[in-house]
C-alpha positions as CSV (number, residue, x, y, z in Angstrom):
1,M,0.0,0.0,0.0
2,N,1.2,3.5,-0.8
3,Q,1.2,5.6,2.3
4,N,0.8,8.8,0.3
5,V,-2.4,7.6,-1.1
6,I,-3.7,6.6,2.3
7,A,-2.7,10.0,3.8
8,Y,-4.4,11.8,1.0
9,L,-7.6,9.8,1.3
10,K,-7.8,10.2,5.1
11,E,-7.3,14.0,4.8
12,N,-10.0,14.4,2.1
13,K,-12.5,11.6,2.6
14,D,-15.0,13.9,4.4
15,K,-14.7,16.7,1.8
16,Y,-15.0,14.8,-1.5
17,S,-16.6,11.7,-2.9
18,Q,-14.6,8.5,-3.5
19,E,-14.9,9.0,-7.3
20,A,-13.4,12.5,-7.1
21,L,-10.5,11.4,-4.9
22,F,-9.9,8.4,-7.2
23,D,-9.8,10.7,-10.3
24,Q,-7.3,13.1,-8.6
25,L,-5.0,10.3,-7.5
26,K,-5.2,8.8,-11.0
27,K,-4.2,12.2,-12.4
28,A,-1.3,12.4,-10.0
29,G,0.1,9.3,-11.4
30,Y,-0.7,6.6,-8.8
31,S,-1.6,3.1,-10.1
32,E,-5.2,1.9,-9.9
33,Q,-4.2,-1.0,-7.7
34,D,-2.5,1.4,-5.1
35,I,-5.6,3.6,-5.1
36,Q,-8.0,0.7,-4.7
37,D,-5.9,-0.7,-1.9
38,G,-5.9,2.7,-0.2
39,V,-9.6,3.1,-0.6
40,S,-10.1,-0.4,0.8
41,F,-8.0,0.5,3.8
42,V,-9.4,3.9,4.5
43,Y,-13.1,3.2,3.8
44,N,-13.0,-0.2,5.5
45,D,-13.2,-2.4,2.4
46,S,-15.7,-0.4,0.5
47,V,-14.9,-0.7,-3.2
48,I,-15.1,2.2,-5.6
49,V,-16.3,1.7,-9.1
50,T,-14.5,3.4,-11.9
51,A,-14.9,3.4,-15.7
52,S,-12.1,0.9,-16.1
53,S,-13.2,-1.5,-13.3
54,K,-16.9,-2.3,-13.2
55,E,-16.4,-5.6,-11.3
56,S,-15.9,-5.6,-7.5
57,K,-12.5,-6.3,-6.1
58,Q,-11.8,-10.0,-5.6
59,P,-10.8,-11.2,-2.1
60,V,-7.3,-12.4,-1.6
61,D,-7.0,-16.2,-1.6
62,F,-6.0,-17.7,1.8
63,W,-3.1,-19.6,0.3
64,D,-1.7,-16.5,-1.5
65,F,1.3,-15.6,0.7
66,K,2.9,-13.3,-1.8
67,T,0.4,-10.5,-1.6
68,P,0.2,-8.5,1.7
69,K,-3.3,-9.1,3.1
70,I,-5.6,-6.3,4.2
71,Y,-7.9,-7.8,6.8
72,A,-11.5,-6.8,6.3
73,K,-13.1,-9.1,9.0
74,S,-12.0,-10.4,12.3
75,S,-12.7,-14.0,11.0
76,E,-9.8,-13.5,8.5
77,K,-7.5,-12.5,11.4
78,W,-8.6,-15.5,13.4
79,A,-8.1,-17.8,10.5
80,D,-4.5,-16.6,9.9
81,F,-3.7,-16.6,13.6
82,L,-4.9,-20.2,14.1
83,F,-3.0,-21.3,10.9
84,G,0.1,-19.7,12.4
85,L,-0.5,-21.4,15.7
86,F,-1.0,-25.0,14.4
87,A,1.0,-25.1,11.1
88,P,4.4,-25.6,13.0
89,W,2.9,-28.7,14.6
90,V,2.2,-30.2,11.2
91,V,5.7,-29.2,9.8
92,G,7.3,-30.6,13.0
93,F,5.4,-33.9,12.7
94,V,6.4,-34.3,9.0
95,S,10.0,-33.3,9.7
96,S,10.3,-35.8,12.6
97,F,10.3,-38.6,10.0
98,I,13.5,-37.3,8.5
99,T,16.2,-38.6,10.7
100,L,18.9,-36.3,12.2
101,I,18.4,-33.4,9.8
102,G,14.6,-33.0,10.1
103,P,14.6,-30.8,13.2
104,F,17.1,-28.4,11.7
105,I,15.1,-28.2,8.5
106,A,12.0,-27.4,10.6
107,L,13.9,-24.7,12.5
108,I,15.2,-23.0,9.4
109,F,11.7,-23.2,7.9
110,Y,10.2,-21.6,11.0
111,I,12.7,-18.7,11.1
112,T,12.2,-18.1,7.4
113,A,8.5,-18.1,7.7
114,L,8.6,-15.6,10.6
115,I,10.7,-13.2,8.5
116,Y,8.7,-13.7,5.3
117,L,5.2,-13.3,6.9
118,F,6.0,-10.3,9.2
119,N,4.9,-7.7,6.5
120,R,2.6,-9.9,4.5
121,R,0.3,-11.8,6.9
122,R,0.8,-10.3,10.3
123,F,-1.6,-12.5,12.1
124,I,0.1,-15.7,10.9
125,F,3.3,-14.2,12.3
126,Y,1.5,-13.6,15.6
127,G,0.3,-17.2,15.7
128,L,3.8,-18.4,15.1
129,L,5.1,-16.3,17.9
130,V,2.5,-17.5,20.3
131,E,3.2,-21.1,19.3
132,M,6.9,-20.6,20.1
133,I,6.1,-19.1,23.5
134,V,3.7,-22.0,24.4
135,I,6.3,-24.6,23.4
136,L,9.0,-22.8,25.6
137,M,6.6,-22.7,28.5
138,I,5.8,-26.4,28.1
139,I,9.5,-27.2,28.1
140,F,10.1,-25.1,31.1
141,I,7.2,-26.7,33.0
142,V,8.3,-30.2,32.1
143,L,11.9,-29.5,33.2
144,T,10.8,-27.9,36.4
145,V,8.5,-30.9,37.3
146,S,11.2,-33.4,36.2
147,F,14.2,-31.9,38.0
148,G,12.4,-29.8,40.7
149,G,12.9,-32.3,43.5
150,Y,16.4,-33.2,42.4
151,F,17.8,-29.7,42.8
152,S,16.1,-29.0,46.0
153,T,18.0,-31.7,47.9
154,F,21.4,-30.0,47.5
């Protein structure tokens, strides 16, 4: 998303219609995609209709991880969050069948996914972080219960 488009739309959305703002941004040289993304963001996913685009904007496919997602509903946020929370379990299970090198591949995949999804699908990123925190807490609890009595005798 172009921040200049968003700032312009926020400043002028109460003064002018969407069509007038669209035409002014188009004359200023911004791409139609940037303008529609900005309108979607500023007007909470209301789609403008121009002469060149009579059809409504298609929603982003769930499996499209290349395009940064603009969340329109809380259910989309929850879907991404839960995917980020449970996907590492599936990857870990599959990588456990690869002897010796499997856990390292899973760790590299995990770190790469965190970096890649930070700006594209923020709620999957949050789910991955929560999953990592939960795993660390489980490990801490298991170690505390297992060795808690051992260290208290010294």
